[in-house]
Each structure stands twice: as structure tokens, then as C-alpha cells.
Backbone as CSV, one residue per row, in Angstrom:
resi,resn,N_x,N_y,N_z,CA_x,CA_y,CA_z,C_x,C_y,C_z
1,MET,-20.831,-37.513,-2.164,-19.545,-36.900,-2.438,-18.487,-37.618,-1.603
2,HIS,-17.309,-37.790,-2.169,-16.208,-38.438,-1.455,-15.863,-37.619,-0.208
3,PRO,-15.544,-38.266,0.924,-15.246,-37.532,2.165,-14.099,-36.520,2.024
4,THR,-13.074,-36.833,1.246,-11.969,-35.882,1.056,-12.457,-34.644,0.319
5,ILE,-13.242,-34.833,-0.714,-13.768,-33.702,-1.489,-14.709,-32.880,-0.615
6,GLN,-15.555,-33.546,0.165,-16.481,-32.828,1.052,-15.718,-31.994,2.079
7,LYS,-14.685,-32.577,2.677,-13.891,-31.867,3.685,-13.177,-30.664,3.053
8,PHE,-12.581,-30.861,1.865,-11.926,-29.763,1.164,-12.936,-28.651,0.869
9,HIS,-14.070,-29.015,0.331,-15.158,-28.085,0.023,-15.517,-27.268,1.261
10,ASP,-15.719,-27.951,2.378,-16.129,-27.279,3.621,-15.030,-26.352,4.148
11,LEU,-13.780,-26.796,4.111,-12.666,-25.972,4.597,-12.496,-24.715,3.754
12,VAL,-12.578,-24.866,2.436,-12.429,-23.709,1.547,-13.528,-22.691,1.822
13,LEU,-14.756,-23.147,1.924,-15.867,-22.224,2.165,-15.773,-21.555,3.533
14,ALA,-15.146,-22.224,4.500,-14.970,-21.661,5.843,-13.714,-20.791,5.943
15,HIS,-12.971,-20.676,4.833,-11.684,-19.941,4.826,-10.742,-20.489,5.894
16,ASP,-10.752,-21.804,6.055,-9.908,-22.478,7.035,-8.940,-23.390,6.285
17,HIS,-7.743,-22.895,6.053,-6.763,-23.649,5.280,-6.016,-24.694,6.119
18,SER,-6.170,-24.640,7.428,-5.363,-25.478,8.322,-5.510,-26.977,8.074
19,GLY,-6.669,-27.440,7.669,-6.873,-28.867,7.465,-6.612,-29.347,6.050
20,VAL,-6.345,-28.425,5.129,-6.172,-28.804,3.723,-4.947,-29.697,3.496
21,PRO,-3.778,-29.403,4.064,-2.616,-30.264,3.785,-2.853,-31.742,4.102
22,ALA,-3.600,-32.035,5.125,-3.847,-33.426,5.503,-4.696,-34.170,4.470
23,LEU,-5.331,-33.440,3.570,-6.158,-34.053,2.533,-5.350,-34.406,1.286
24,MET,-4.061,-34.015,1.284,-3.202,-34.212,0.115,-2.221,-35.358,0.310
25,ALA,-1.943,-36.043,-0.788,-0.864,-37.037,-0.787,0.453,-36.299,-0.571
26,VAL,1.427,-36.979,0.004,2.738,-36.372,0.237,3.341,-35.873,-1.077
27,ASP,3.124,-36.605,-2.165,3.694,-36.246,-3.463,2.655,-35.637,-4.421
28,VAL,1.691,-34.921,-3.872,0.661,-34.262,-4.670,1.297,-33.324,-5.700
29,THR,0.639,-33.184,-6.843,1.072,-32.215,-7.843,-0.048,-31.200,-8.057
30,PHE,0.362,-29.959,-8.321,-0.595,-28.868,-8.516,-0.217,-28.084,-9.765
31,GLN,-1.186,-27.907,-10.658,-0.994,-27.093,-11.852,-1.877,-25.863,-11.739
32,PRO,-1.249,-24.677,-11.604,-2.016,-23.444,-11.440,-2.532,-22.916,-12.777
33,PRO,-3.504,-22.013,-12.722,-4.037,-21.437,-13.963,-3.192,-20.291,-14.509
34,THR,-2.204,-19.829,-13.758,-1.503,-18.604,-14.107,-0.242,-18.802,-14.940
35,TYR,0.300,-20.003,-14.999,1.484,-20.276,-15.804,1.627,-21.782,-15.964
36,TRP,2.470,-22.166,-16.913,2.647,-23.587,-17.228,3.783,-24.146,-16.392
37,ALA,3.453,-24.633,-15.238,4.429,-25.241,-14.336,3.665,-26.147,-13.391
38,THR,4.393,-26.977,-12.687,3.773,-27.879,-11.730,4.456,-27.709,-10.381
39,TRP,3.664,-27.532,-9.353,4.169,-27.532,-7.982,4.085,-28.962,-7.479
40,ASN,5.115,-29.410,-6.770,5.186,-30.797,-6.315,5.365,-30.873,-4.806
41,GLY,4.616,-31.748,-4.181,4.766,-32.005,-2.750,3.754,-31.265,-1.893
42,ARG,3.370,-31.927,-0.827,2.333,-31.416,0.069,2.646,-30.023,0.609
43,GLN,3.856,-29.788,1.093,4.176,-28.489,1.697,4.098,-27.367,0.675
44,ALA,4.662,-27.588,-0.511,4.651,-26.551,-1.549,3.226,-26.263,-2.020
45,VAL,2.455,-27.303,-2.279,1.090,-27.122,-2.762,0.236,-26.456,-1.684
46,ALA,0.403,-26.860,-0.445,-0.342,-26.231,0.650,0.002,-24.747,0.758
47,ALA,1.277,-24.399,0.565,1.689,-22.991,0.633,1.017,-22.184,-0.473
48,VAL,0.995,-22.715,-1.686,0.354,-22.018,-2.808,-1.138,-21.846,-2.542
49,LEU,-1.805,-22.934,-2.175,-3.248,-22.862,-1.951,-3.609,-21.962,-0.774
50,GLY,-2.740,-21.895,0.224,-2.977,-20.990,1.352,-3.010,-19.542,0.903
51,HIS,-2.098,-19.175,0.007,-2.099,-17.811,-0.527,-3.318,-17.563,-1.417
52,VAL,-3.675,-18.537,-2.231,-4.854,-18.392,-3.089,-6.100,-18.161,-2.236
53,ASN,-6.188,-18.870,-1.125,-7.324,-18.731,-0.220,-7.474,-17.291,0.281
54,GLU,-6.372,-16.569,0.348,-6.403,-15.174,0.781,-6.690,-14.209,-0.369
55,VAL,-6.366,-14.591,-1.596,-6.538,-13.714,-2.761,-7.976,-13.752,-3.279
56,PHE,-8.587,-14.933,-3.309,-9.964,-15.050,-3.797,-10.920,-14.408,-2.797
57,THR,-11.870,-13.635,-3.310,-12.936,-13.085,-2.468,-14.280,-13.499,-3.057
58,ASP,-15.306,-13.391,-2.258,-16.672,-13.760,-2.682,-16.696,-15.145,-3.315
59,PHE,-15.929,-16.053,-2.731,-15.782,-17.397,-3.279,-17.002,-18.245,-2.961
60,GLU,-17.487,-18.959,-3.965,-18.532,-19.957,-3.739,-18.446,-21.044,-4.788
61,TYR,-18.841,-22.235,-4.389,-18.909,-23.331,-5.338,-20.250,-23.286,-6.046
62,ARG,-20.222,-23.498,-7.351,-21.450,-23.547,-8.144,-21.920,-24.977,-8.325
63,ARG,-20.976,-25.883,-8.575,-21.311,-27.298,-8.766,-20.127,-28.154,-8.357
64,VAL,-20.432,-29.351,-7.899,-19.418,-30.366,-7.647,-19.840,-31.594,-8.437
65,MET,-18.930,-32.042,-9.316,-19.254,-33.166,-10.191,-18.166,-34.213,-10.071
66,GLY,-18.559,-35.468,-10.150,-17.565,-36.519,-10.152,-18.014,-37.755,-9.413
67,SER,-17.120,-38.712,-9.409,-17.332,-39.955,-8.670,-16.000,-40.676,-8.600
68,GLY,-15.917,-41.608,-7.678,-14.684,-42.384,-7.555,-13.494,-41.500,-7.268
69,LYS,-12.499,-41.538,-8.144,-11.261,-40.786,-7.930,-11.234,-39.433,-8.637
70,ASP,-12.151,-39.173,-9.564,-12.089,-37.966,-10.388,-13.215,-36.991,-10.056
71,TRP,-12.816,-35.741,-9.745,-13.761,-34.725,-9.292,-13.497,-33.389,-9.960
72,ALA,-14.573,-32.643,-10.196,-14.504,-31.285,-10.730,-15.356,-30.392,-9.828
73,LEU,-14.730,-29.366,-9.271,-15.423,-28.436,-8.381,-15.462,-27.080,-9.076
74,GLU,-16.620,-26.731,-9.620,-16.778,-25.466,-10.323,-17.018,-24.353,-9.305
75,PHE,-16.303,-23.239,-9.470,-16.431,-22.138,-8.515,-16.539,-20.801,-9.226
76,GLN,-16.966,-19.821,-8.456,-16.906,-18.434,-8.910,-16.354,-17.617,-7.762
77,CYS,-15.674,-16.530,-8.110,-15.083,-15.673,-7.099,-14.702,-14.353,-7.744
78,LYS,-14.039,-13.534,-6.976,-13.462,-12.297,-7.482,-11.978,-12.295,-7.139
79,VAL,-11.206,-11.669,-8.019,-9.783,-11.444,-7.794,-9.558,-9.965,-8.076
80,ASP,-9.204,-9.223,-7.040,-8.985,-7.788,-7.194,-10.192,-7.114,-7.839
81,GLY,-11.390,-7.528,-7.438,-12.629,-6.949,-7.938,-13.106,-7.479,-9.275
82,LEU,-12.322,-8.338,-9.914,-12.690,-8.898,-11.222,-13.388,-10.241,-11.044
83,ASP,-14.441,-10.460,-11.833,-15.183,-11.714,-11.776,-14.369,-12.860,-12.354
84,CYS,-14.629,-14.040,-11.831,-13.912,-15.234,-12.254,-14.807,-16.446,-12.141
85,VAL,-14.642,-17.354,-13.077,-15.236,-18.688,-13.008,-14.088,-19.666,-13.212
86,GLY,-14.092,-20.738,-12.443,-13.030,-21.711,-12.573,-13.473,-23.094,-12.157
87,VAL,-12.569,-24.033,-12.362,-12.827,-25.425,-11.998,-11.565,-26.007,-11.380
88,ASP,-11.721,-26.619,-10.215,-10.667,-27.411,-9.599,-10.851,-28.841,-10.105
89,LEU,-9.849,-29.379,-10.785,-9.875,-30.757,-11.262,-8.997,-31.571,-10.324
90,VAL,-9.611,-32.472,-9.600,-8.914,-33.211,-8.556,-9.006,-34.708,-8.834
91,THR,-7.845,-35.374,-8.732,-7.806,-36.827,-8.796,-7.292,-37.334,-7.454
92,LEU,-8.007,-38.279,-6.886,-7.638,-38.876,-5.607,-6.805,-40.140,-5.851
93,ASN,-5.938,-40.452,-4.897,-5.171,-41.699,-4.995,-5.955,-42.834,-4.334
94,ASP,-5.337,-44.010,-4.242,-6.017,-45.179,-3.668,-6.367,-44.993,-2.192
95,GLU,-5.641,-44.120,-1.499,-5.927,-43.844,-0.087,-6.982,-42.758,0.083
96,GLY,-7.482,-42.201,-1.012,-8.497,-41.168,-0.945,-7.938,-39.772,-0.711
97,LEU,-6.635,-39.590,-0.918,-6.010,-38.278,-0.771,-5.838,-37.628,-2.147
98,MET,-5.781,-36.299,-2.159,-5.597,-35.573,-3.414,-4.217,-35.885,-3.987
99,GLN,-4.198,-36.454,-5.181,-2.943,-36.800,-5.848,-2.570,-35.755,-6.891
100,THR,-3.562,-35.328,-7.675,-3.337,-34.256,-8.643,-4.416,-33.209,-8.457
101,PHE,-4.015,-31.951,-8.674,-4.922,-30.827,-8.475,-4.579,-29.816,-9.570
102,GLU,-5.513,-29.564,-10.446,-5.307,-28.611,-11.530,-6.442,-27.603,-11.489
103,VAL,-6.113,-26.334,-11.719,-7.123,-25.285,-11.733,-7.155,-24.653,-13.117
104,VAL,-8.352,-24.557,-13.677,-8.565,-23.822,-14.923,-9.530,-22.681,-14.612
105,MET,-9.272,-21.510,-15.213,-10.068,-20.314,-14.909,-10.277,-19.468,-16.159
106,ARG,-11.257,-18.596,-16.071,-11.472,-17.555,-17.063,-12.074,-16.363,-16.358
107,PRO,-12.027,-15.180,-16.849,-11.409,-14.733,-18.081,-9.918,-14.426,-17.901
108,TYR,-9.290,-14.168,-19.016,-7.850,-13.919,-19.069,-7.431,-12.768,-18.151
109,LYS,-8.204,-11.700,-18.145,-7.860,-10.523,-17.328,-7.784,-10.891,-15.850
110,THR,-8.684,-11.724,-15.400,-8.686,-12.138,-13.996,-7.492,-13.029,-13.682
111,ILE,-7.108,-13.869,-14.612,-5.934,-14.717,-14.400,-4.688,-13.838,-14.233
112,GLY,-4.599,-12.769,-15.021,-3.487,-11.828,-14.876,-3.485,-11.166,-13.509
113,ALA,-4.669,-10.805,-13.014,-4.779,-10.200,-11.682,-4.391,-11.206,-10.601
114,LEU,-4.766,-12.464,-10.781,-4.392,-13.507,-9.826,-2.872,-13.687,-9.806
115,ARG,-2.281,-13.718,-10.975,-0.819,-13.878,-11.043,-0.112,-12.721,-10.334
116,ALA,-0.560,-11.495,-10.583,0.053,-10.325,-9.941,-0.114,-10.384,-8.425
117,ALA,-1.304,-10.744,-7.969,-1.559,-10.819,-6.522,-0.728,-11.918,-5.873
118,MET,-0.621,-13.059,-6.530,0.163,-14.164,-5.975,1.653,-13.809,-5.951
119,ASN,2.159,-13.199,-7.022,3.571,-12.801,-7.055,3.884,-11.833,-5.919
120,GLU,2.985,-10.899,-5.673,3.212,-9.947,-4.585,3.203,-10.647,-3.225
121,ARG,2.250,-11.530,-3.019,2.147,-12.227,-1.728,3.363,-13.104,-1.457
122,VAL,3.738,-13.907,-2.434,4.837,-14.844,-2.173,6.182,-14.128,-2.090
123,SER,6.319,-12.982,-2.766,7.578,-12.242,-2.670,7.790,-11.662,-1.279
124,LYS,6.713,-11.530,-0.508,6.798,-10.999,0.856,6.764,-12.102,1.905
125,ASP,6.747,-13.343,1.470,6.656,-14.483,2.376,7.991,-15.238,2.356
126,PRO,8.892,-14.938,3.319,10.215,-15.579,3.291,10.152,-17.099,3.362
127,SER,9.149,-17.655,4.012,9.066,-19.112,4.109,8.696,-19.737,2.755
128,PHE,8.151,-18.944,1.863,7.722,-19.468,0.576,8.898,-19.807,-0.325
129,MET,10.009,-19.120,-0.170,11.167,-19.322,-1.043,11.675,-20.761,-0.991
130,LYS,11.518,-21.442,0.128,11.979,-22.830,0.204,11.163,-23.730,-0.720
131,HIS,9.962,-23.278,-1.076,9.111,-24.077,-1.950,9.389,-23.828,-3.420
132,LYS,10.142,-22.792,-3.737,10.438,-22.489,-5.135,11.085,-23.670,-5.841
133,SER,11.875,-24.422,-5.124,12.530,-25.578,-5.726,11.536,-26.689,-6.048
134,ALA,10.324,-26.557,-5.560,9.308,-27.562,-5.839,8.757,-27.434,-7.261
135,LEU,9.045,-26.314,-7.912,8.596,-26.150,-9.291,9.390,-27.065,-10.208
136,SER,8.705,-27.662,-11.151,9.420,-28.508,-12.122,9.369,-27.883,-13.488
């Protein structure tokens, strides 16, 4: 497994978000499963993923697939007590940092619960508002 993917995997499982930003390119893009938009930039993406790390419970990776620059990390978790299966689709840049990060999830009901939980969290996080402009 690529060292960046391994480090991300280990940090997520340890619920330690502190090292995640350093694994991302400065101009990383993130596409969430909850709406059609893209978050741009290391600080904005790190802020979103930090909140997600708090919303997901019983998180575990089921499989990690990929090679070179393209990786898929299949996971399962719960959101507000609802079961979820998803995949993190990650593309690394030439320096081995996360350049693109897209999450796909199912079922629909759980995605709705994730959106509600994230909206509540970020609405109470004054530092998050500076990242709103990162949406394209």
C-alpha cells in the first residue's frame, strides 16, 4: 500500500485527524456524498473531514484496493445509528499527496442523516464559515 494511503488509513482508524492535512496537496479537491459540490484546498477539506471523523461511528475499513496513484478504500460505519457502506476514491499527485478525494455511500437514508449531522456541526463551528468560500 502507498505510504500516504497507509498513513491516512491508520489515522482514520485511530480517530486522529491531526496528521490528515499533511497528507493532502495544498490544492486538494473533495467531493462529498451528500450534495453535488466540490470543496477546494487543504484547509477546507481538512475541516470537512475533521467533522466527518466525529459523525461516523463504528468505522472500519473492509478493503483497500489500488496501486500507483489511484486508490479505493471501502468502509462501513454508522451515522446516527444507521448502517452505511462507502468508498473513498483517492488520487495521489506526483509528490504522493492526496490530490482528489471523492466519497460515495449508500443507502440514501444514511446519506440524509450524514447531511443533517454535518449541517448541524458546521453551523455551530464559527471557524468553518471561512471555508464556505471554498465551495465551487
